[in-house]
C-alpha positions as CSV (number, residue, x, y, z in Angstrom):
1,M,4.7,-18.1,9.0
2,T,5.0,-14.6,9.8
3,E,8.5,-14.2,11.4
4,V,8.1,-12.3,15.1
5,I,11.3,-10.7,16.9
6,I,10.8,-9.7,20.3
7,V,13.1,-6.9,21.3
8,K,13.6,-4.6,24.2
9,N,12.9,-1.4,22.7
10,E,12.3,1.1,19.7
11,D,16.0,1.5,19.2
12,E,16.8,-2.4,18.9
13,A,14.1,-2.7,16.4
14,G,15.3,0.1,14.8
15,A,18.6,-1.1,14.7
16,I,17.3,-4.5,12.9
17,Y,15.6,-2.3,10.1
18,G,18.3,-0.5,9.7
19,R,20.9,-2.8,9.1
20,C,18.3,-4.5,6.6
21,V,17.5,-1.7,4.5
22,A,21.1,-1.0,4.3
23,D,22.1,-3.9,3.2
24,L,19.5,-4.1,0.5
25,I,20.7,-0.3,-0.8
26,K,24.4,-1.9,-0.9
27,A,22.9,-4.8,-3.0
28,K,20.6,-2.6,-4.9
29,P,21.4,1.1,-5.2
30,D,17.8,1.7,-6.8
31,A,16.4,-0.1,-4.3
32,V,12.5,1.0,-3.9
33,L,11.3,1.6,-0.3
34,G,8.0,1.4,0.9
35,L,7.5,4.2,3.6
36,A,5.1,4.8,6.5
37,T,4.2,7.6,8.9
38,G,3.5,7.6,12.7
39,S,5.5,7.0,15.6
40,S,6.3,3.5,15.6
41,P,9.0,3.8,12.1
42,L,10.7,7.0,13.7
43,A,13.5,5.0,15.5
44,A,13.9,2.9,12.2
45,Y,14.1,5.9,10.4
46,K,17.1,7.4,12.6
47,A,18.8,3.8,12.5
48,L,18.6,3.7,8.7
49,A,20.0,7.5,8.5
50,K,23.0,6.8,11.0
51,I,24.5,3.9,8.9
52,V,24.0,5.5,5.7
53,K,26.0,8.4,7.3
54,D,28.4,6.1,8.9
55,E,29.3,3.8,6.1
56,S,28.9,6.5,3.6
57,I,26.2,4.5,1.4
58,D,25.1,6.3,-1.7
59,V,21.1,6.8,-1.5
60,S,21.2,9.0,-4.7
61,Q,19.2,6.2,-6.9
62,V,16.7,5.1,-3.8
63,R,13.1,5.2,-4.7
64,G,10.3,5.7,-2.2
65,F,6.6,5.2,-2.2
66,A,4.6,6.1,0.8
67,L,1.5,4.3,2.2
68,D,-0.8,7.0,2.4
69,E,-1.9,10.2,2.6
70,Y,-5.1,12.7,4.5
71,L,-7.5,14.3,2.0
72,G,-8.0,17.9,1.8
73,L,-5.0,19.1,3.5
74,P,-2.4,21.2,1.3
75,L,0.9,19.3,0.6
76,T,2.3,22.1,2.5
77,H,0.3,21.2,6.0
78,P,3.0,20.2,8.8
79,E,0.8,17.1,8.9
80,S,0.2,16.2,5.8
81,Y,2.4,13.1,4.9
82,H,3.9,14.8,2.0
83,S,5.5,17.0,4.5
84,T,6.0,14.2,7.1
85,I,7.8,11.8,4.7
86,H,10.0,14.7,3.6
87,R,10.8,15.7,7.4
88,T,11.4,12.1,8.6
89,V,12.7,10.4,6.2
90,V,13.8,12.1,2.5
91,E,15.9,15.1,4.6
92,P,17.5,12.6,7.2
93,L,18.6,10.2,4.5
94,G,19.4,12.5,1.9
95,L,17.1,10.7,-0.4
96,D,16.3,12.7,-4.1
97,P,12.7,14.3,-3.3
98,A,11.8,13.7,-6.8
99,K,12.1,10.0,-6.5
100,V,10.1,9.9,-3.2
101,H,6.1,9.7,-3.7
102,V,3.1,10.1,-1.7
103,P,-0.4,8.8,-2.8
104,G,-1.9,12.5,-2.6
105,D,0.8,14.7,-4.6
106,V,-1.0,14.7,-7.7
107,L,-4.2,15.8,-6.0
108,E,-2.4,18.8,-4.6
109,G,-4.7,19.1,-1.6
110,A,-7.8,18.8,-4.2
111,P,-11.3,18.4,-2.1
112,L,-13.3,15.2,-1.5
113,E,-16.0,16.5,-4.1
114,D,-13.2,16.6,-6.8
115,G,-14.8,13.0,-7.5
116,D,-12.9,12.6,-10.9
117,K,-9.4,13.7,-10.1
118,I,-9.4,11.9,-6.7
119,A,-11.1,8.5,-8.3
120,A,-8.2,8.3,-11.0
121,A,-5.3,8.9,-8.3
122,G,-5.5,5.6,-6.6
123,P,-4.8,3.4,-9.7
124,A,-2.2,6.0,-11.1
125,Y,-0.2,5.4,-7.8
126,D,-0.3,1.5,-8.0
127,A,0.9,1.9,-11.7
128,A,3.3,4.2,-10.8
129,I,4.7,1.4,-7.9
130,E,4.4,-1.2,-10.7
131,A,6.6,0.4,-13.2
132,A,9.3,1.1,-10.3
133,G,9.6,-2.6,-10.5
134,G,7.3,-2.9,-6.9
135,I,8.5,-2.5,-3.4
136,D,11.2,-4.3,-1.8
137,V,10.9,-3.6,1.7
138,Q,7.5,-1.8,3.1
139,I,7.8,-0.8,6.7
140,L,4.3,-0.8,8.4
141,G,2.9,0.7,11.8
142,I,-0.5,-0.9,13.1
143,G,-3.2,0.8,14.4
144,T,-5.0,-0.7,17.7
145,D,-8.0,-1.7,15.8
146,G,-5.5,-3.7,13.6
147,H,-5.2,-1.3,10.8
148,I,-2.3,-0.9,8.4
149,G,-2.1,2.2,6.2
150,F,-5.4,3.3,6.2
151,N,-7.0,0.2,5.8
152,E,-9.6,0.3,8.6
153,P,-11.3,-2.7,9.6
154,G,-13.5,-4.5,7.0
155,S,-11.4,-3.4,4.2
156,S,-11.0,-5.7,1.3
157,L,-7.8,-8.0,1.5
158,A,-7.8,-7.9,-2.1
159,S,-7.9,-3.8,-2.3
160,G,-5.9,-1.4,-4.5
161,T,-5.0,2.2,-3.7
162,R,-8.1,3.8,-3.1
163,V,-9.9,6.5,-1.1
164,K,-11.6,5.9,2.7
165,T,-13.1,7.0,5.5
166,L,-11.1,7.2,8.5
167,A,-12.4,5.5,11.6
168,E,-13.3,7.3,14.2
169,Q,-10.8,5.7,16.7
170,T,-8.1,6.5,13.9
171,R,-9.4,10.2,14.2
172,V,-9.0,9.8,17.8
173,D,-5.4,8.1,17.9
174,N,-4.2,10.7,15.1
175,A,-5.6,14.1,17.2
176,R,-2.0,14.0,18.9
177,F,-0.7,15.3,15.9
178,F,-3.4,17.9,15.3
179,D,-3.3,19.9,18.7
180,D,-5.5,17.0,20.4
181,D,-8.6,18.3,18.4
182,I,-10.2,15.3,16.5
183,N,-12.0,18.4,14.6
184,Q,-8.8,19.3,12.9
185,V,-8.2,15.6,11.7
186,P,-9.2,15.0,8.3
187,T,-12.3,12.3,7.8
188,H,-10.7,10.6,4.5
189,C,-7.7,9.5,3.2
190,I,-6.2,7.9,0.3
191,T,-4.3,4.9,0.9
192,Q,-2.7,1.8,-0.5
193,G,-4.8,-1.2,-0.3
194,I,-4.1,-4.2,1.1
195,G,-3.6,-5.9,-2.0
196,T,-1.1,-3.4,-2.9
197,V,0.8,-4.0,0.7
198,L,1.2,-7.5,0.0
199,K,2.6,-7.0,-3.6
200,A,5.7,-5.5,-1.8
201,R,8.9,-8.4,-1.5
202,H,9.4,-8.0,1.9
203,L,7.0,-6.5,4.9
204,V,8.6,-5.1,8.1
205,L,5.8,-4.5,11.0
206,L,6.7,-2.4,13.9
207,A,4.7,-2.1,17.1
208,F,5.4,-0.8,20.7
209,G,3.6,-0.5,23.8
210,S,0.6,-2.8,25.6
211,G,-1.8,-0.5,23.5
212,K,-1.0,-2.4,20.6
213,A,-1.0,-5.8,22.3
214,E,-4.5,-6.7,21.4
215,A,-4.0,-5.8,17.6
216,I,-0.9,-7.8,17.4
217,E,-2.4,-10.9,19.0
218,E,-5.2,-11.1,16.1
219,T,-2.2,-10.0,13.5
220,I,0.1,-12.9,14.4
221,E,-2.4,-15.7,16.3
222,G,-5.7,-15.1,15.5
223,G,-7.3,-15.7,12.4
224,V,-7.3,-13.9,8.5
225,S,-9.7,-11.4,8.5
226,A,-10.9,-8.2,7.0
227,F,-12.2,-6.9,10.2
228,C,-8.1,-7.2,11.6
229,P,-6.4,-5.7,8.3
230,A,-2.9,-6.6,9.4
231,S,-3.8,-10.3,9.6
232,A,-3.1,-10.3,6.1
233,L,0.6,-10.7,6.4
234,Q,0.0,-14.0,7.3
235,L,-0.3,-14.7,3.9
236,H,2.7,-12.9,2.9
237,P,5.6,-15.6,2.1
238,H,7.9,-12.6,3.7
239,A,6.8,-10.5,6.5
240,T,8.9,-9.6,9.6
241,V,7.1,-8.4,13.1
242,I,9.4,-6.3,15.4
243,I,7.8,-5.6,18.6
244,D,8.5,-4.8,22.1
245,E,7.6,-7.1,25.4
246,D,4.6,-4.9,25.9
247,A,3.3,-5.3,22.4
248,A,4.3,-9.1,22.7
249,S,2.1,-9.1,26.2
250,R,-0.9,-11.2,25.0
251,L,0.9,-13.9,22.5
252,R,0.7,-17.6,23.5
253,H,3.9,-18.8,21.3
254,K,6.6,-15.9,22.8
255,D,8.8,-18.4,23.8
256,Y,9.1,-20.2,20.5
257,Y,9.3,-16.6,18.2
258,R,12.5,-15.9,20.8
259,Y,13.9,-19.3,20.4
260,A,13.4,-19.4,16.6
261,F,14.9,-15.9,16.0
262,E,17.9,-17.0,18.5
263,H,18.6,-19.9,16.4
264,K,18.4,-18.5,13.2
265,P,21.1,-18.5,10.6
266,A,23.1,-15.3,10.5
267,W,23.0,-15.7,6.6
268,Q,19.3,-15.6,6.6
269,G,19.0,-12.2,7.7
270,I,15.8,-10.8,8.3
């Protein structure tokens, strides 16, 4: 069963994630982190960066793999996920940029028409994750339609990293990063598949606000379905969902989730 933690706000969620990952790095200095973009993980990265600084944790060996990347944007574009990951994760945490990877890095902004280059990028990315020993903790956000990474509704639950067409709703949601102009939002992406995500040893999904409530309800208490890609977390042996009251508002078993977390032995962590 997916562990559900209901918190007051994003800062409380960030503190839980930050402590979890900081302790991992202390125990495993070359830990492999799965990284996500968007607004949901920002407080988590901020909390982790503070702990790393306050406790003088050596992160020089930490490795990272991002979930996804737009196709057709130059790596230097401020909204490319290559740039975003370096701005929000690599720099604040002091990670070695050479050890942090984004699916589109090898494409160097190649256009969608460069089929051979793009088709080879997905399997190569999955192979690189496997060669690194797999991802220890994968942080995830969730879209209003239940997507994780850029795995839109209908994505195979066994999929590996590959090219996907972005749903119109995703482009509408992400237009805020492109001057609120949907025409600037790319139509395609390269993303880790659900099958790739599920191979991580620990999944941590963060969601905040009433706009995510329906997706969270389907993810946690609905059936497992490709039409709510995040529902695949129900199949994972170690998945944690950290949400605020608004995002939890449609859950039927909120009281149990609170009770279970409050009575969880401290030695179990998250």
